[in-house]
N, C-alpha and C positions, 0 to 999 in steps of 0.2 A: 359527543363532546370532543372539542378540538384537542389534538395532541400538543404537548408542550414543545416550545421552541428549543432547538439544539444548535449550539454554535460549534461549527466544525472547521478545522483548518486542514486543507489537503496540500501536501508538500511534494514537489517533484514533477514528474510527467513531461515537462517541456524538453525540447531537443532542437539543436541547430544542426543543419545538414549542409555540407559543402561537397559539390561534385566537380570533378575535373573531366572535361570532354576533350578528346583527341580527334582532330580531323586532318589526317596527313601530317604535314610538318607543323601545323599550328594546333594550339590547345587553348582552352578558355575555361574559367571556373564559374559556376553558378551556386547560389546558396539560398536557403530559406529556413525559416524557423516555425516550429509549432509551439506556441507560447501559452495558449489558453485552454481552459476546460469548459468554455462556455456551453458547448453542445451537451456536455455531461451535466453541468450544474443546472442548466435550464430545465432539465427533465424533472427536477425536484421542486419546481415552482408550486406553491400552495401546500407543500407538505409540512411546513414548519421547520425544515432544515435550513439553517442560515450558513451557507458554505462560502468560505473564503479560500482563495487559491494563491499559493506561493510557488512560482516556477523555479526550476532547478538553478537558474543563474542568479537567483536572489537569496538562496538558502544560506550561503556562507556569511553574508553580511546581515541578513534580516531575521533569520530564525531566532526566537527569543533566547535571551541569555539568563533567564531566571525562571524558577518554578512559578513565581507570582505572575509573570508575563504569560506563561503558558496557560495559567488558570483562567485567562480570558476566554478560553475555549473549553467546551465539554469533551471534545474528541480531537485528537491529532491523527491524521492519516498520512503515513509515509508510503509513497507510491512511486517506485522507479527513481529513487533519489539515493545516490551512494553515500555510505557512511562518512567519507572524507569531506563531503560538503558541510556536514555538521561539525566535524572535528578540526578542520583547517581554515580558521578565520584568517584573513590577511594579516591581522596583528600577531597571530600565532606564528605565521611564517616569518615575521619580523623579530621574533624572539620574546614576545610578551606572554605572560601567563594569563590564561583566561579559563572560565569554567568549561568543563566537559559537558556539552549540551546533551549528548546522548545519555550521560549519567543523570542529568537533571530530568530528562524525559522519564526515567525510571522513578525518580522521586515524585514527579508529577502524577504518575499512575498510582503509586502507593498511597498518595494523599487523596485519591478519588477521581483522577482523570482517566480518560479512555485513550487507548492507542490501537490503531489498526496498521498492520504491515501488509502491503499488497505486492504481489510478485511482478517480475519483469526482468529485463536484461541488466538493470542496475538495482536489483533487490536481492536480499539474502546473500548468497555467494555471488551470483551474477556472472556476466560475460567475462571469461578469463579470471574469475574471482575478484573483479574490480569493484563490486559493490561493497565487499570487505566488512561485512557485519559480524563474521564469526568471532573476531577478537574484540568486538566493541562491547560496551556495557549492555546493549540491548540483547546480546546473546544469552545472558542469564535471566532476562526479563520475559522473553517470549517462550511459549510452551513447546518449542521445537528446537532440534539441533540444527544449526546452520553450518553448511560445509565451508571450509576455508579455500575452496577451489571452485571452478566453474560448475555450477549445479543445475544448468539449464537442461530440461528435457523437451526437445522439439518434437512435436507430434503432428506433422503435416497431414496425416491420415485422420486426425481428429481423435481426441481422448474424451470420453464421456464420463463425468463424475456421477457418483451415486450417494444420496443422503444415507447416513448410517445411524442417525439418532434423531429423536424428537427434540425440538428446541423452538423457542419463540422466534428466533431469527428465521427459521424455515417455515413458520406457520402459514398455511394457506398457499404455499408455493406448489407448482406442479412437481410431482415426484420424478418426472423425466426431465433431466437437464440437457441443454444443447452441448455441442462439442466445444472443446478448447484446443488451440493449436500449439500449446506448450505450457510449461509451468516450471517453477523452481522445485527441485527435489529436496525435501527436508525429512527429518525423522521426528515423529512425535515423542516427546519426553514428559509430557504432563498435560493438564487441561482436559478438555473434552473434544473428541473428534466428531465433527458433524457431517463431513462429506469427504469422500476419497475417490481416487481413480481405481476402480475395482481390479483392473488387470495387474496392477503393480502394488496396490494398497498404499500408494503414496498419498499423503494428505492434500486436500484442497482447502479445507476450512477447519480450523481449530480455535477454540476460545478458552479463556482462563480468567480467573479472578486473582488479582495480585494486590495484597493489602486492601485498601478501600476502593481500588480501581479495577478496570477490566482491560484485557488484551485480546485481540483477535488477529489471526493470520489467514490470509487468502493467497494461495501460492501461484495463481494465475493472474491475469491482468484485467484491469477495468475496461480497457479498449484494445483494438487490434494492434499487433497482429494476434497475440495469444488469445485475447478476448475476442473471439470470432464474431462476424456479423450476426450469426445465428444467436449468439449470446446477447449481444447488444440490442437485438431486436426481439428478444424473448419476452413473452408476456410477464415473466417473473423478474425481469431485470431491475426495474425501478423498485418494486416491492422488496426484493432481496436487499439491495443496498440501503434502502431506508430502514429496514428492520435490523440489519447488521449495525449500521451506524447508531441507531437509537439504543440498541441494547448496550453497546460499548459506552455510550454517553450517559447511560442510566436515565434516558428520557423517553420511556415507553408509555408512561401513564401520566395523566394530568394530576 
């Protein structure tokens, strides 16, 4: 029997990079952008996951301004997108009162929506604390405590997580997970811990039910550098994300 379709919005992930090159007395700049998740999304062809992508530079203007608009999706995934992108619309900077979209995300979840928060340099606390979620409305929604400072744990030697509970998100996956090259350090304060880094007992994967909806946090990254090539090429990679997304979206059974 075919699995039900799930509509998913992934927000964040894109980045612009500008480099200055010095050659003696002269210098020049080069720049490029990584704007798409095509390589990630294409891996779910035929799974029934209908994934849309909103890159970082569009969040401030285009992220939904109402719960009703958010309900076009079964699941919203925030991945490497700082809180300020949701909070600081251009009209807000001009002095206009607008809805707090992170507060509305909480209402969306309590009314039955799904939310995933994925780690990265602009997730949870983030690089120099600039992801800035600790004082946002999502801090009370997710089942972990978010630090108000730089919470990155860089593990160039590789950190190997371990499943610690049975759950349908992990069903059929190998017990041995590949390495991660970093993660955001959070403290579990509720929900169910599904996987952790055993050396430190820092959470990797925590899920919770909030009102009629579901929330999941994954403290490392979908893609490099934290999501190592060993992870992205792992036999469990696509099954894990599909099962994680489907459970949060409540789209596991026909």
